[in-house]
C-alpha positions as CSV (number, residue, x, y, z in Angstrom):
1,M,-6.0,43.3,11.3
2,N,-8.6,43.7,8.6
3,I,-6.9,42.2,5.2
4,V,-8.3,41.1,2.2
5,P,-5.9,38.5,0.8
6,D,-5.8,38.4,-2.8
7,A,-6.0,35.1,-5.2
8,D,-2.6,34.6,-5.4
9,E,-2.1,34.8,-1.6
10,L,-4.6,32.5,-1.3
11,D,-3.5,30.1,-3.8
12,D,0.1,30.6,-1.9
13,L,-1.7,29.6,1.5
14,L,-3.6,26.6,-0.1
15,A,-0.9,25.0,-1.3
16,L,1.2,25.1,2.1
17,A,-1.9,23.6,3.6
18,T,-2.4,21.0,1.7
19,D,1.5,19.9,1.5
20,F,1.4,20.2,5.4
21,A,-1.6,18.1,5.6
22,L,-0.1,15.6,3.6
23,K,2.7,15.4,5.9
24,A,0.3,15.0,8.9
25,G,-1.3,12.2,6.9
26,D,1.9,10.1,7.0
27,V,2.1,10.5,10.6
28,H,-1.3,9.0,10.8
29,R,-0.4,5.9,8.7
30,R,2.6,5.5,10.8
31,R,0.5,4.7,13.6
32,A,2.7,5.1,16.6
33,T,-0.1,6.3,19.2
34,G,2.4,6.1,22.1
35,D,0.4,5.9,25.6
36,V,-3.3,6.7,24.9
37,A,-4.2,9.8,27.5
38,S,-7.9,11.2,28.3
39,K,-8.7,14.8,28.1
40,S,-12.3,15.9,29.1
41,T,-13.5,12.5,29.7
42,A,-12.4,9.2,30.0
43,T,-13.7,8.7,26.5
44,D,-12.0,11.6,25.1
45,P,-8.6,10.1,24.1
46,V,-5.6,12.0,22.6
47,T,-2.5,10.1,21.2
48,Q,1.1,10.6,20.6
49,V,-0.3,11.0,16.6
50,D,-2.1,13.7,17.4
51,R,0.5,15.2,19.3
52,E,3.3,14.6,17.0
53,A,1.0,15.5,13.6
54,E,-0.1,19.0,15.2
55,A,3.8,19.5,16.1
56,L,4.8,18.7,12.5
57,I,2.2,21.1,11.3
58,A,2.9,24.2,13.7
59,G,6.8,23.6,13.0
60,A,6.0,24.1,9.1
61,I,3.9,27.1,9.8
62,R,6.4,28.9,11.9
63,E,9.2,28.2,9.2
64,A,7.2,29.1,6.0
65,R,4.9,32.2,7.9
66,P,6.5,33.1,10.9
67,N,4.4,36.2,11.3
68,D,1.3,34.0,11.2
69,A,-1.1,33.0,14.3
70,I,-1.4,29.3,15.1
71,L,-4.2,27.7,17.2
72,G,-4.1,23.9,17.5
73,E,-6.5,21.5,19.2
74,E,-3.4,20.0,21.3
75,S,-2.5,23.3,23.1
76,T,-0.5,25.1,20.4
77,L,-1.3,28.7,20.6
78,V,1.1,31.2,18.4
79,E,0.0,34.8,18.3
80,G,0.8,36.6,14.9
81,T,0.8,39.9,13.2
82,S,0.0,39.0,9.5
83,G,-3.8,39.0,10.3
84,F,-3.8,35.5,9.2
85,Q,-4.6,32.6,11.9
86,W,-4.2,28.6,11.1
87,V,-6.8,26.5,13.1
88,I,-5.6,22.9,13.2
89,D,-7.1,19.5,14.5
90,P,-4.2,17.3,13.6
91,L,-6.4,14.3,14.2
92,D,-10.3,14.7,14.4
93,G,-12.0,11.3,15.1
94,T,-9.3,9.8,17.4
95,V,-11.7,7.2,18.6
96,N,-12.0,6.0,14.9
97,Y,-8.7,6.4,14.5
98,L,-7.8,3.9,17.9
99,Y,-10.4,1.3,16.5
100,D,-9.1,1.5,12.6
101,F,-12.8,2.4,12.0
102,P,-12.7,4.6,8.4
103,S,-13.4,8.1,9.4
104,Y,-10.8,10.2,10.2
105,G,-8.4,13.0,9.3
106,V,-6.2,16.1,9.8
107,S,-8.2,19.6,9.3
108,I,-6.2,22.7,8.8
109,G,-8.2,25.8,8.4
110,I,-6.9,29.6,7.9
111,E,-9.1,32.3,9.0
112,T,-8.5,36.3,9.0
113,D,-11.1,38.7,10.9
114,G,-12.7,35.4,12.1
115,E,-13.8,34.1,9.2
116,P,-11.9,31.0,7.3
117,V,-10.5,31.6,3.9
118,V,-9.0,28.4,3.2
119,G,-9.6,24.9,4.2
120,V,-7.9,21.6,3.9
121,V,-9.1,17.9,4.9
122,L,-7.5,14.9,4.5
123,D,-9.7,11.8,5.3
124,T,-6.7,9.6,5.6
125,A,-8.9,6.4,6.1
126,I,-9.8,6.6,2.8
127,N,-7.2,9.2,1.4
128,H,-9.6,11.8,0.1
129,L,-7.7,15.2,0.0
130,F,-10.8,18.0,0.2
131,A,-9.3,21.6,-0.4
132,A,-10.9,24.9,-1.3
133,R,-10.2,28.8,-0.8
134,D,-12.2,32.1,-0.9
135,N,-13.9,32.5,-4.1
136,G,-12.4,29.7,-5.5
137,K,-14.0,26.2,-5.9
138,A,-13.8,23.0,-3.7
139,T,-12.2,20.0,-4.7
140,K,-11.8,16.4,-3.7
141,N,-8.3,14.7,-4.9
142,G,-8.5,17.6,-7.4
143,E,-11.9,17.2,-8.6
144,E,-14.5,19.7,-8.2
145,I,-17.5,19.2,-5.6
146,K,-20.7,20.6,-5.3
147,V,-23.3,20.1,-2.5
148,T,-26.7,18.4,-3.6
149,T,-29.8,20.4,-4.7
150,C,-32.0,18.7,-2.5
151,S,-34.7,21.3,-1.4
152,E,-37.0,19.1,0.7
153,L,-35.7,18.1,4.6
154,S,-38.1,14.8,4.4
155,L,-35.6,13.4,1.6
156,A,-32.4,14.7,3.1
157,L,-30.0,12.7,4.5
158,L,-28.7,14.1,7.6
159,G,-25.6,13.9,9.5
160,T,-24.7,15.0,12.9
161,G,-22.5,13.9,16.1
162,F,-22.3,13.3,19.7
163,A,-20.5,15.0,22.4
164,Y,-18.1,12.9,25.1
165,A,-19.8,13.3,28.3
166,S,-22.8,10.5,28.7
167,S,-25.3,13.0,30.0
168,V,-25.0,15.5,27.0
169,R,-25.2,12.4,24.5
170,E,-28.7,11.6,26.5
171,Q,-29.7,15.1,25.5
172,Q,-28.3,15.0,21.9
173,A,-30.1,11.7,21.4
174,K,-33.4,13.2,22.1
175,I,-33.1,16.0,19.8
176,A,-32.3,13.3,17.3
177,T,-35.1,11.5,17.9
178,G,-37.3,14.6,17.2
179,L,-35.4,15.2,13.7
180,L,-35.6,11.2,12.7
181,P,-39.2,11.3,11.4
182,K,-38.5,14.7,9.6
183,V,-35.6,13.5,7.4
184,R,-34.8,10.7,5.0
185,D,-32.5,9.2,7.6
186,I,-29.6,10.4,9.9
187,R,-25.8,9.5,9.3
188,R,-22.6,9.7,12.5
189,S,-19.4,9.2,11.1
190,G,-17.5,10.3,14.2
191,S,-15.5,12.9,12.4
192,C,-16.9,16.5,12.0
193,A,-14.4,17.7,9.5
194,V,-15.2,14.4,7.3
195,D,-18.8,15.3,7.8
196,L,-18.4,18.7,6.8
197,C,-16.6,17.8,3.7
198,S,-19.5,14.9,2.9
199,V,-21.9,17.7,2.9
200,A,-19.4,19.6,0.2
201,A,-19.0,16.8,-1.9
202,G,-23.0,15.5,-2.0
203,R,-22.5,12.5,0.2
204,L,-24.9,14.2,2.8
205,D,-27.4,16.7,2.2
206,A,-27.0,18.6,5.3
207,F,-25.1,18.5,8.8
208,Y,-25.6,19.8,12.1
209,E,-23.7,19.3,15.5
210,T,-23.6,20.8,19.0
211,G,-20.3,20.6,21.3
212,V,-17.8,21.1,18.4
213,N,-14.7,23.5,18.7
214,W,-13.6,26.0,16.0
215,W,-10.8,23.6,15.1
216,D,-13.4,20.8,14.2
217,V,-15.0,23.4,11.7
218,A,-12.8,25.9,10.3
219,A,-11.6,23.9,7.4
220,G,-14.9,22.4,6.4
221,I,-16.8,25.7,6.6
222,Q,-14.9,26.8,3.8
223,I,-15.0,23.6,2.0
224,V,-18.6,23.5,2.0
225,R,-18.8,27.3,1.2
226,S,-16.8,27.0,-1.7
227,A,-18.9,24.2,-2.6
228,G,-22.0,25.9,-3.2
229,G,-23.2,25.5,0.1
230,I,-24.3,27.5,3.3
231,A,-22.2,26.9,6.6
232,T,-22.0,28.8,9.9
233,Y,-20.5,27.9,13.3
234,E,-22.2,29.5,16.8
235,P,-19.0,29.3,19.1
236,D,-21.2,30.7,22.3
237,L,-23.2,27.1,21.5
238,K,-20.1,25.8,20.1
239,R,-23.0,24.5,17.1
240,V,-22.3,24.3,13.3
241,F,-24.7,23.8,10.4
242,A,-24.0,23.4,6.7
243,S,-26.4,22.3,4.0
244,G,-27.2,23.4,0.2
245,P,-29.1,26.6,0.1
246,K,-32.3,24.9,-0.9
247,L,-32.2,23.3,2.9
248,W,-30.9,25.8,4.6
249,E,-34.0,27.7,6.3
250,Q,-35.9,23.9,6.8
251,L,-32.6,22.4,8.6
252,I,-32.2,25.6,10.9
253,N,-36.0,25.6,11.9
254,A,-36.2,21.9,12.3
255,V,-32.7,21.6,14.8
256,N,-34.6,24.4,16.8
257,Q,-37.5,23.1,17.3
258,A,-36.2,19.6,18.1
259,E,-34.0,21.3,20.8
260,T,-37.1,23.2,22.2
261,E,-39.3,20.0,22.4
262,S,-36.4,18.1,24.0
263,G,-36.3,20.4,26.9
264,P,-33.7,22.2,29.0
265,Q,-30.4,22.3,27.2
266,S,-27.2,21.3,28.8
267,P,-23.8,23.7,28.5
268,P,-22.2,23.5,25.6
269,P,-20.3,20.1,25.5
270,S,-16.9,19.2,24.7
271,A,-16.0,18.0,21.2
272,N,-17.3,14.8,19.7
273,I,-16.1,11.3,19.7
């Protein structure tokens, strides 16, 4: 369904997504992890917090907008008729959460026709609320944020992430090794959603990662775009890129070159730890 939401509807959607993210953040803060299970590998955990936060968000969406579709990391899949789909990661950075390492949060994106139009990420570890909608500004705790104006890759602080499977991480390490001499330095927080917001807020100049899912990036992509940056997702490779406009071509070329030089690529891995 081709729809073009107007400003008022986008504002309403953003307000709802913000409210639901804040409520999910309360679930995080209770830290009722329950039994910790594994998903794709033994190092890919899921907790009761993940499930409870997703159930809370999904239930709130059904009540407020019963005709919208929902896609959640923890198996929520609801068909809709409105043309909008909510894309939920209820706890991005679960390993960080389990270790109480401060980089994890809830990510809520809303898309139409395959493109995000609303993004909210609550970094619950440090209580930073990032929010944006199409044709609007990006904010952190209500204050406008912008990507950096860095124009030289050699001066760029680059973010990335790694997959769960050890064989895939080995390949990703080779790619990072090829990139390291070409940038100022590399950072890895363990939460793709938070890293994308770091690009939007100017805490990183650029970010790339292979092996992430749509729920990891849908919200963050809109936040980067609203902050004046460029962000794309390649579903076939599960690869995301984000940076300011002046770095974009240099980033893409450098990552592609590093991947080529690292040798044959493994199949797209599962989402990051």
